[in-house]
N, C-alpha and C positions, 0 to 999 in steps of 0.2 A: 504494500500500500504506500503510495507516494503522497506527500503533502506539498501543496503549493501555497505560496503566500505572495501577496502583491507588495511591492516596494514602491513607494511614491516619493517624490521630491519633497524636501522640507519647504513649507510655505515661505514666501519672501516676506520680509518685514516691510511694512508700508509706513512711510513717514507721513505725518500729517501735512496736508497741503496748506500752504499759507497764501491767501489770496490777495492780501494788501499789506502795505507798510504798517498800518495800524495793528493788524493781526500779529505781524512779526514782532513789533515793539511790545505788545502786551504779553506775548509768550516769552520774551527774553528773560524777564525776572520772575517768572511764575514759580519756580522752585524756591526762590529766596523769600517770596511773599509768605509762603507757608512755614517759614522758619527752617527750611531744609537747606543744609549747606553740603555741597559735595566735598568729600575728603579727597585730597590728592593721593593717589596710590603711589607708594614708594616702589621704586624699581628694585627687584630682588634678583639675586643670582643663585643659581643652583651649583653646589659644589659636592663632590663625593667626600664623604666622611666615613672613616673606618671606626666602628664601635664594636668592642667585643660583645658576643652574644649575651653573656651573663649580665653585663652592664645594661644592655638594651632591655633585657627582661626585667631587671630591677627598676629601670626607668618607667617602663610600661605599667608595672604593678603600682609604682608610686603615683603616677598620673591618674590611674583608675581609682586608687584608694582615696586620693584627695578630692576627687570629683570636681576638678576645676573646669572641666570642659575644654581645656586647651589641647591642641594637637601636639604630637611629639615634636614637630618642627617649631611650633610656637614656644613650647616649654624650653627647648634647647636654646632658642634665640634669647628668651628672657633670662636664662641662666648665664649666658655669655655676657649680656648687657649688665646684669648685676655684678658679675665678677670684674668687668672692666670699670664700672663705677666705683667699686670698692678699692681696686688697685690704683685708680687715678682720681683722687678726690679733687 
């Protein structure tokens, strides 16, 4: 018995059409009027890091036990920052 499925293209995003200069101007600050401010994303780099398996297991257990909700990567970055701040007052 064979199974067939249909694959369709992802729908294109449609940008709202701006018909006049007034529409454009009123839309320009709409996110700021609601008190919403876009945060600038920091550029991040990916680097290979070699961590012994036992240390990684201990880290994962610690993160899970503290229930901070941080990802492993976020926790490691936070630990590095704390160490740098401590060593360079």
